[in-house]
C-alpha positions, -999 to +999 in steps of 0.1 A: -387-668-299-418-691-299-449-670-298-485-677-308-493-668-343-506-632-342-540-624-357-538-594-381-560-565-374-589-559-396-588-532-423-613-509-406-592-508-374-560-500-394-578-472-414-593-457-383-559-456-366-541-442-397-567-414-402-571-406-365-567-368-364-550-368-330-525-394-340-517-377-374-512-344-356-488-360-332-468-375-360-466-341-378-459-323-346-426-342-343-413-320-371-395-351-386-415-359-417-395-353-448-364-343-429-330-357-440-312-386-422-296-379-389-268-397-373-285-400-339-313-421-355-290-439-380-268-451-351-298-468-335-307-487-367-271-497-373-269-510-337-302-529-341-289-547-372-256-555-355-272-569-324-300-588-341-284-598-373-314-585-393-303-572-427-328-543-426-338-521-397-356-488-398-375-461-379-409-456-395-432-426-390-468-432-402-485-403-419-521-410-429-512-420-465-475-431-463-447-446-442-418-422-439-384-437-429-366-413-406-337-438-406-332-470-425-303-495-426-300-520-454-329-508-476-323-511-513-333-487-540-355-469-546-365-469-509-330-460-498-335-427-517-372-420-515-373-431-478-411-435-480-436-462-489-472-459-498-498-487-494-503-512-467-472-522-447-464-544-417-459-512-397-496-505-399-503-538-381-477-530-355-494-496-350-526-513-338-509-542-319-509-543-281-471-546-280-443-559-303-455-574-335-433-605-341-437-624-374-412-653-380-425-661-415-452-639-430-458-662-459-471-688-435-495-664-417-530-658-430-536-621-436-500-611-434-490-630-465-510-606-486-491-574-475-477-559-507-441-558-495-440-596-493-439-596-531-424-562-539-395-564-514-394-601-505-401-596-468-403-630-449-398-620-412-408-589-394-405-575-359-419-541-351-420-521-319-447-493-318-433-459-311-459-445-286-460-411-270-468-404-233-503-395-245-507-429-261-504-418-297-486-442-320-462-423-342-448-453-361-425-482-353-389-493-348-386-524-371-363-552-382-369-572-414-354-603-428-357-618-462-356-653-448-378-670-423-365-661-388-372-671-353-368-639-334-352-645-300-362-628-268-329-610-269-337-597-304-371-583-291-355-568-260-329-551-281-355-537-304-377-525-275-347-507-259-337-491-292-374-481-298-373-463-264-341-446-275-357-435-308-387-421-288-362-401-266-346-387-297-380-377-311-390-361-278-357-343-276-361-328-310-396-317-303-385-302-270-356-283-287-380-271-314-406-260-288-378-243-269-367-224-300-402-214-308-406-202-272-374-183-274-386-166-306-419-157-289-400-144-259-377-123-281-407-109-299-423-101-265-391-085-253-389-065-286-425-053-280-417-044-244-386-025-255-407-006-281-433+001-254-407+013-230-392+036-256-427+049-264-433+055-227-400+071-223-407+094-252-441+102-238-425+110-204-401+133-221-426+151-244-451+178-239-485+163-248-499+194-264-469+206-286-449+174-290-418+193-278-396+182-250-410+190-215-393+207-187-379+175-172-364+165-205-351+200-211-333+201-177-317+167-184-305+180-218-291+211-202-272+190-177-257+169-205-247+200-225-230+215-195-209+184-191-199+187-228-190+223-223-168+214-193-149+189-215-146+209-247-148+245-235-174+252-262-200+280-261-236+273-250-265+297-253-301+296-240-332+313-254-363+318-232-395+327-251-429+337-238-461+343-257-471+379-254-506+386-239-514+349-239-542+354-213-558+379-236-558+353-264-574+327-241-600+351-228-610+365-262-607+334-284-611+305-260-587+279-246-589+258-278-576+288-298-549+293-272-538+257-274-536+260-312-514+290-308-490+271-286-489+241-310-482+264-340-455+283-321-440+249-312-439+240-349-423+273-359-396+269-332-388+233-342-387+243-379-362+270-372-339+249-349-309+228-359-307+191-353-285+196-323-307+222-307-332+213-279-366+229-281-389+226-252-421+238-237-411+246-201-443+263-188-478+272-197-469+296-225-432+296-220-406+279-243-369+273-241-343+266-268-309+253-259-282+262-285-250+241-282-218+255-297-234+289-301-221+322-289-241+353-280-242+371-314-253+339-332-278+332-304-293+367-308-296+361-346-315+328-339-337+345-314-346+373-338-354+348-366-377+329-342-394+361-331-400+373-367-412+339-378-439+339-351-450+374-357-453+368-394-472+335-392-505+336-411-526+326-381-510+353-359-531+381-374-563+367-358-546+359-325-521+387-325-496+361-313-460+374-308-432+362-285-406+380-263-372+364-261-344+365-235-309+353-246-281+342-223-247+327-231-230+305-205-203+322-185-172+306-170-181+287-138-218+292-143-242+264-135-276+255-150-295+275-125-274+306-132-278+304-170-315+298-167-320+326-143-301+351-165-321+341-196-353+344-177-343+378-165-335+389-201-370+376-211-386+397-183-366+427-196-379+421-232-415+421-219-409+452-198-394+470-228-426+465-248-428+428-258-423+412-293-385+418-290-352+401-281-332+411-250-298+399-239-286+390-204 
């Protein structure tokens, strides 16, 4: 391929291009520096050698202080192992050329004959195609080297140009895959955070804001679930309804803040006295409910009495005179949620009518 003798770029132009922050960032953003050989790139360099007859072909990525060979065909040691070269190279001149850099005999070209690889590697002929991004950043070059003078044909250069385009597509594909993986990881993290937020919101929707116990809505849902279990297993189920005695008097005499503190402390006492399977809820202003799965009437009454005593003996109750009345009901055959709730509530009313601070059974 007869071409005019190229004029080598000056040192300042090469250094400016090598050190350009945008270009260096684009090279490193490929994620290919210091990565192991890959067949998709090696296939291209093998094909380039076969079609052009060049003994050495390679894909070079130009970091600011070294050439890294993502793929190399025909390189001897130590380059075959280290896959990088420091110092001035022909790829640096290709980087600042307007197109393919075609050198038939570098020893006969002023400026090029002084490139270190002429002596260290015996390079005589070079053809390099810049690897350029869509944004115009030169990542490196797709190159062919001969150790004898060589007249590169038009077909040789066309082959190298096409294979350089293929190398760029491989580079872009890997970056796209890497960016996609990173995007998927960010998406997974966002989904995880959304899931945590949804769980937190669901918990907030199910919890009473003052006591931290389940609210009436969550309690009704739990009761429906337990009734379904009872239907399948024919196991006992009991319900405690508790009401703070003379709560209005506490609010009026000590203030609403003190009343809120009484409710929170009673919530803590009830939770501490419940099993893991029990459901403790605040179902009204000063009204609580405890669902006792797999619990018959005598056992439920024992639980109710322990709860009542624990509240009445709490240290803070002396100032507030806080006690609770408790109604107990155990599910009867064929009874639904409304029926169970109504009977427990009626028992609670009976406990209050009988003098408060006591347990009554439905």
